[in-house]
C-alpha positions as CSV (number, residue, x, y, z in Angstrom):
1,M,-5.3,-36.7,6.8
2,I,-4.6,-33.6,4.7
3,S,-2.0,-34.1,1.9
4,L,0.3,-31.7,0.1
5,L,2.5,-32.1,-3.0
6,Y,5.4,-29.8,-3.4
7,V,7.0,-29.4,-6.8
8,N,10.5,-28.0,-7.1
9,I,11.9,-26.8,-10.5
10,G,15.7,-26.4,-10.6
11,E,18.3,-25.9,-7.9
12,P,16.8,-23.9,-5.0
13,E,18.5,-20.6,-4.2
14,T,19.5,-19.7,-0.7
15,S,16.7,-17.5,0.5
16,G,14.0,-17.0,3.1
17,A,11.5,-18.7,0.8
18,T,13.6,-21.8,0.4
19,T,14.2,-22.0,4.2
20,T,10.5,-21.7,4.8
21,V,9.6,-24.5,2.3
22,V,12.3,-26.8,3.7
23,E,11.3,-26.3,7.3
24,L,7.6,-26.9,6.5
25,L,8.4,-30.1,4.4
26,K,10.4,-31.4,7.3
27,R,7.8,-30.7,10.0
28,L,4.4,-31.3,8.3
29,P,4.5,-35.1,8.5
30,K,4.9,-34.7,12.3
31,F,1.7,-32.7,12.3
32,N,-0.2,-35.5,10.5
33,V,0.1,-34.1,7.0
34,K,1.0,-36.4,4.1
35,V,3.7,-34.8,2.0
36,G,5.0,-35.6,-1.5
37,L,8.0,-34.0,-3.2
38,E,8.7,-33.9,-6.9
39,E,11.8,-32.3,-8.5
40,L,12.7,-31.4,-12.1
41,L,16.5,-30.7,-12.4
42,F,19.2,-30.2,-15.0
43,S,22.1,-32.6,-15.0
44,G,24.5,-31.4,-12.3
45,E,22.0,-29.4,-10.4
46,K,21.4,-30.1,-6.7
47,G,17.8,-30.3,-5.6
48,I,16.1,-30.0,-2.2
49,A,16.9,-33.7,-1.5
50,D,20.6,-33.1,-2.1
51,K,20.9,-29.9,-0.1
52,F,18.5,-30.8,2.7
53,P,18.5,-34.6,3.0
54,D,16.5,-34.5,6.2
55,V,13.5,-33.4,4.1
56,V,13.0,-36.7,2.3
57,R,13.0,-38.9,5.4
58,N,9.2,-38.8,5.9
59,V,7.9,-37.7,2.4
60,R,7.1,-39.5,-0.8
61,Y,10.0,-38.4,-3.1
62,N,10.7,-38.6,-6.8
63,R,12.9,-36.6,-9.2
64,K,13.3,-36.2,-12.9
65,V,16.8,-35.2,-14.2
66,M,17.1,-33.7,-17.7
67,P,20.0,-35.1,-19.7
68,Y,21.8,-31.8,-20.2
69,R,23.2,-28.9,-18.1
70,E,21.7,-25.5,-17.6
71,S,22.2,-23.1,-20.6
72,F,20.1,-20.8,-22.7
73,I,19.0,-23.7,-25.0
74,G,18.6,-25.9,-21.9
75,R,16.3,-23.4,-20.2
76,Y,14.2,-23.2,-23.4
77,L,13.9,-27.0,-23.6
78,R,13.0,-27.3,-20.0
79,F,10.3,-24.7,-20.4
80,I,8.8,-26.7,-23.2
81,Y,9.1,-30.0,-21.3
82,K,7.7,-28.4,-18.0
83,N,4.6,-27.1,-19.8
84,T,3.8,-30.3,-21.7
85,F,5.0,-33.8,-20.5
86,F,5.9,-32.7,-17.0
87,K,2.7,-30.8,-16.6
88,D,0.7,-33.9,-17.6
89,Y,2.7,-35.9,-15.1
90,I,2.1,-33.5,-12.2
91,D,-1.6,-33.1,-13.1
92,N,-1.9,-36.9,-12.7
93,I,0.2,-37.1,-9.5
94,A,-1.8,-34.2,-8.0
95,K,-4.9,-36.3,-8.0
96,N,-3.5,-38.1,-5.0
97,Y,-3.1,-35.0,-2.9
98,D,-5.4,-32.3,-1.6
99,F,-3.2,-29.4,-2.5
100,T,-0.1,-28.7,-4.7
101,L,2.5,-26.1,-4.0
102,G,5.2,-24.8,-6.4
103,F,3.4,-25.8,-9.6
104,Y,0.3,-24.5,-11.3
105,T,-2.4,-27.2,-11.5
106,Y,-6.1,-27.7,-10.6
107,N,-5.5,-27.8,-6.8
108,S,-2.6,-25.4,-6.5
109,I,-1.9,-23.2,-3.5
110,I,-0.1,-20.0,-4.2
111,M,2.5,-18.9,-1.6
112,H,3.5,-15.2,-1.4
113,Y,6.9,-14.6,0.3
114,L,7.4,-11.1,-1.1
115,E,5.1,-8.7,-3.0
116,P,5.1,-9.4,-6.8
117,Y,7.9,-7.6,-8.6
118,I,5.7,-5.3,-10.8
119,S,5.3,-1.6,-11.3
120,F,3.1,0.6,-13.3
121,P,2.8,1.7,-16.1
122,L,3.5,-1.7,-17.4
123,Y,5.5,-0.6,-20.4
124,K,8.1,1.0,-18.1
125,H,8.2,-2.1,-16.1
126,Y,8.9,-4.1,-19.3
127,F,11.8,-2.0,-20.3
128,K,13.2,-2.2,-16.7
129,L,13.2,-6.0,-17.0
130,V,14.9,-6.0,-20.4
131,K,17.5,-3.6,-19.1
132,Q,18.2,-5.9,-16.1
133,T,18.5,-9.0,-18.3
134,N,18.3,-9.0,-22.1
135,P,15.4,-8.7,-24.6
136,I,14.5,-12.4,-24.6
137,D,14.8,-13.1,-20.9
138,G,13.2,-9.8,-20.1
139,T,10.2,-10.5,-22.3
140,V,9.7,-14.0,-20.8
141,W,10.0,-12.5,-17.3
142,F,7.4,-9.8,-18.2
143,A,5.0,-12.4,-19.6
144,K,5.3,-14.6,-16.6
145,T,4.7,-11.7,-14.3
146,L,1.5,-10.8,-16.1
147,I,0.3,-14.4,-16.1
148,G,1.2,-14.7,-12.5
149,L,-0.6,-11.6,-11.5
150,R,-3.7,-12.8,-13.2
151,R,-3.5,-16.1,-11.4
152,Y,-2.8,-14.4,-8.0
153,R,-5.9,-12.3,-8.4
154,R,-8.2,-15.2,-9.3
155,S,-6.8,-17.7,-6.7
156,E,-8.9,-18.5,-3.7
157,R,-6.1,-20.5,-2.1
158,S,-3.3,-18.1,-1.5
159,I,-1.1,-17.7,1.5
160,C,0.9,-14.6,2.5
161,A,4.0,-14.7,4.7
162,G,2.8,-12.4,7.3
163,K,0.2,-9.6,7.9
164,V,2.3,-6.9,6.4
165,L,2.6,-8.7,3.1
166,Q,-1.2,-9.4,3.1
167,N,-1.9,-5.7,3.3
168,K,0.7,-5.0,0.6
169,V,-0.6,-7.4,-2.0
170,K,-4.2,-6.3,-1.3
171,E,-3.2,-3.1,-3.2
172,L,-2.7,-5.3,-6.3
173,G,-6.1,-7.0,-5.9
174,I,-4.7,-10.1,-4.3
175,S,-6.4,-11.8,-1.3
176,C,-4.6,-14.3,0.9
177,K,-4.6,-16.1,4.3
178,V,-1.9,-15.0,6.7
179,L,0.9,-17.4,7.8
180,D,1.6,-16.2,11.3
181,P,4.4,-16.2,12.3
182,P,5.6,-16.2,8.7
183,A,8.9,-17.9,9.5
184,G,11.0,-19.0,12.5
185,V,14.4,-20.1,13.8
186,N,15.7,-23.5,14.6
187,L,16.6,-22.7,18.2
188,E,18.0,-26.2,18.9
189,L,20.4,-25.8,15.9
190,V,21.5,-22.4,17.1
191,E,22.2,-23.6,20.6
192,S,24.2,-26.6,19.4
193,S,26.4,-24.4,17.0
194,S,29.8,-23.6,18.4
195,T,30.9,-20.0,18.7
196,L,33.4,-19.0,15.9
197,E,35.6,-16.0,15.3
198,G,33.4,-13.2,14.4
199,Y,33.4,-9.5,13.3
200,D,32.4,-6.1,14.6
201,L,29.9,-5.9,11.8
202,L,28.2,-8.8,10.0
203,H,25.9,-8.6,7.0
204,V,24.2,-11.9,5.9
205,A,21.8,-11.6,2.9
206,R,21.6,-11.8,-0.8
207,Q,24.3,-9.3,-1.6
208,G,22.9,-6.5,-3.7
209,L,20.9,-3.3,-3.9
210,M,17.6,-4.8,-2.5
211,K,19.2,-6.0,0.7
212,G,21.2,-2.8,1.2
213,T,24.7,-4.2,0.7
214,P,26.2,-0.8,-0.5
215,E,24.9,0.9,2.6
216,A,26.2,-1.8,4.9
217,I,29.6,-1.5,3.2
218,E,29.6,2.3,3.7
219,V,28.7,2.0,7.4
220,A,31.7,-0.4,7.9
221,R,34.0,1.9,6.0
222,R,33.0,5.0,8.1
223,L,33.4,3.1,11.3
224,G,36.7,1.4,10.3
225,L,35.6,-1.8,12.0
226,S,36.1,-5.4,11.1
227,S,33.3,-6.7,8.9
228,A,32.2,-9.6,6.8
229,F,29.6,-10.2,4.1
230,I,28.0,-13.6,3.5
231,G,25.5,-14.7,0.8
232,K,24.9,-15.0,-2.9
233,V,25.6,-12.0,-5.0
234,D,22.6,-10.7,-6.9
235,H,22.6,-10.7,-10.7
236,G,24.1,-7.4,-11.9
237,F,25.8,-6.5,-8.6
238,S,29.5,-6.8,-8.0
239,M,31.1,-6.8,-4.5
240,P,33.6,-3.8,-4.4
241,H,37.3,-4.4,-4.1
242,G,38.6,-4.7,-0.6
243,V,35.3,-5.9,1.0
244,N,35.7,-9.0,3.2
245,Y,33.2,-11.2,1.2
246,L,33.1,-14.7,2.5
247,G,30.8,-16.0,-0.3
248,M,28.0,-18.4,0.2
249,I,28.2,-20.6,3.3
250,P,25.9,-23.6,3.0
251,D,26.7,-24.9,6.5
252,Q,24.1,-23.1,8.7
253,R,25.9,-24.1,11.9
254,K,29.0,-22.2,10.6
255,I,26.8,-19.1,9.9
256,Y,25.3,-19.3,13.4
257,G,28.8,-19.7,14.8
258,I,30.0,-16.6,13.1
259,M,26.9,-14.7,14.3
260,K,27.6,-15.8,17.9
261,G,31.1,-14.5,17.7
262,S,30.2,-11.1,16.1
263,K,29.1,-7.9,17.8
264,V,26.4,-6.2,15.6
265,F,24.3,-7.4,12.7
266,I,23.6,-4.8,10.0
267,Y,20.6,-5.3,7.7
268,P,19.6,-2.3,5.6
269,S,17.1,-4.2,3.5
270,H,14.7,-2.2,1.4
271,V,12.2,-5.1,1.0
272,D,11.1,-7.8,3.4
273,S,8.0,-9.7,4.6
274,F,9.6,-10.9,7.8
275,G,13.4,-11.0,7.8
276,I,14.4,-14.6,8.8
277,V,18.0,-13.6,9.1
278,V,17.1,-10.9,11.6
279,A,15.4,-13.5,13.9
280,E,18.5,-15.8,13.4
281,A,20.9,-13.0,14.4
282,L,18.8,-12.3,17.5
283,S,18.7,-15.9,18.4
284,C,22.5,-15.9,18.4
285,G,22.5,-12.9,20.8
286,L,23.4,-10.4,18.1
287,P,21.8,-7.0,18.2
288,V,20.5,-5.7,14.8
289,V,20.6,-2.4,13.0
290,A,18.1,-2.2,10.1
291,Y,16.0,0.1,8.0
292,D,12.6,1.1,9.4
293,I,10.5,-0.8,6.8
294,P,6.9,-2.1,7.6
295,A,7.7,-5.8,8.1
296,L,10.7,-5.2,10.4
297,R,8.9,-2.6,12.4
298,Y,5.9,-4.9,12.8
299,Y,7.8,-8.0,13.9
300,Y,10.9,-6.5,15.7
301,G,9.9,-2.9,16.5
302,D,9.4,-3.7,20.2
303,C,12.7,-5.5,20.6
304,G,15.3,-3.7,22.6
305,A,18.1,-5.3,20.7
306,V,16.9,-3.9,17.3
307,K,17.4,-0.3,16.2
308,L,15.5,0.8,13.1
309,V,16.6,3.9,11.1
310,K,15.1,5.7,8.2
311,E,15.9,4.3,4.8
312,G,19.0,5.8,3.4
313,D,20.2,7.3,6.7
314,I,23.8,6.1,6.8
315,E,24.7,8.4,9.7
316,G,21.7,7.0,11.7
317,M,23.0,3.5,11.2
318,V,26.5,4.5,12.2
319,N,25.2,6.0,15.4
320,A,23.1,2.9,16.1
321,V,26.0,0.6,15.7
322,K,28.1,2.8,18.0
323,E,25.4,2.6,20.7
324,F,25.1,-1.2,20.5
325,L,28.9,-1.5,20.8
326,K,28.8,0.3,24.1
327,G,26.3,-2.0,25.8
328,E,25.4,-5.6,26.4
329,Y,22.4,-6.9,24.4
330,H,23.0,-10.6,24.2
331,D,20.2,-11.8,26.5
332,V,17.7,-9.1,25.2
333,A,18.3,-10.3,21.7
334,K,17.8,-14.0,22.5
335,A,14.6,-13.2,24.3
336,C,13.2,-11.5,21.2
337,A,13.8,-14.5,19.0
338,K,12.1,-17.1,21.2
339,K,8.6,-16.4,20.0
340,Y,9.5,-17.4,16.4
341,S,9.7,-21.2,16.2
342,W,9.2,-23.3,13.1
343,D,6.7,-25.5,14.9
344,K,4.4,-22.5,15.3
345,V,4.8,-21.7,11.6
346,T,3.9,-25.3,10.8
347,E,0.8,-25.2,13.0
348,S,-0.3,-22.0,11.3
349,F,0.2,-23.5,7.8
350,K,-1.7,-26.7,8.7
351,E,-4.6,-24.6,10.1
352,I,-4.7,-22.7,6.8
353,L,-4.8,-26.0,4.8
354,E,-7.6,-27.2,7.0
355,G,-9.5,-24.0,6.4
356,F,-9.2,-24.4,2.6
357,S,-10.4,-28.0,2.9
358,S,-13.4,-27.0,5.1
359,K,-14.4,-24.3,2.6
360,E,-14.3,-26.6,-0.4
361,L,-16.3,-29.3,1.4
362,S,-18.9,-26.7,2.3
363,Q,-19.1,-25.6,-1.3
364,V,-19.6,-29.2,-2.4
365,A,-22.3,-29.7,0.1
C-alpha cells in the first residue's frame, strides 16, 4: 500500500489548490492509499480538519497549535519553529510514509497548481514584491521564491495540475508529471444543492486583478444587469463602492444554489491551470464567459456553453453575455462538466505515486 503524508501550515485559503488537496485527502483512502495529516496552526486559526471535517475520518491526524495568534512577531516565531523543531518532527514522521506533500523533507513531492510567481530580471521582480508588501515581507517572499525555484528544478517528484501548466513550467527548467484531469466537481453535491435566488451575472473567484474582477464589474455596469461577486478579496485590492459583494461563502451548497439560480457566469481570469470554478458553474447549468487563456481553451474550448474572448476585450464579453441571455444552455453546460470527476483526479494522482515508487525501486535494484 502506498502512503502519503500531507502537512498543512496555517489556515488554508479558499482556492483551487485547497479544494484539490481536500478532495484528494478524502478520496485517497478509498483508493487504497494510506494518508496522514499534520497541521501547524496559530491559536484561533481553523485548519483543514476544522473547515473540512470529512477529511479526517479515514486519515491519521495530528495538529500542533502555537500559543499565540497570528501577527508579525508570531509569523517570525512560527518561521523559526517550523524550520527547527517542527522540521525535525516531520522528518521523523515522514519515515513512516512513502511520500510527503506540503513540506520539504527527504521524500517530498512538489505539487504545482499555478506557474511560479517569478519574472526576470530578478532585481525588478524583487522590487515588485517589496512594492506589493513591504521591505521585510517582500525580501522574505523573494528569498523563498528563489529557494523554491531551485528545489523545483532539482526535484524528480513533481506533479503539475494539467498539461498546459506542464508546458508552462518547462520554460523555467521544471519537469513534472501531469495530473489529468487536474481537478473535478463533486457532482453529487451539486445535484443535492437547492436552487437559490440568483443573478444575471455571477463572478466567483478571488476578487482582484489576477482573476479579472475589474473587468467583470465593468461588464455588469455596461449591461445594467443584476450581479454578484463572491470570494476573498486579494491583498491590495478593494471592491469598488456600489458593487454587490457577498463576501466569502464557506457553504459550498449555497454557492452551487446561487449558481443554479443565475444566468451567466463571468470569469475574466488572466491566469489559470484549469479553472475549477468554471467546471462548477457548468455543472450547475450556468454558461460561462471567460478570457481566451491557454488552460481554459484547452479544457473548455470545445464546450458550447463557454465563450472565450481576447484578454481585455470588454465589448467582446458584453456581446458574449448578451448572446447567452438569448438562448438556453443549461443542458449543454451540464454535459460539459460530466467528464471532470474527483474520482478520476484521484486515480490519476495514485498512478503518478505508483510511478514514482516504481522508479525508485528500479534505481535501488
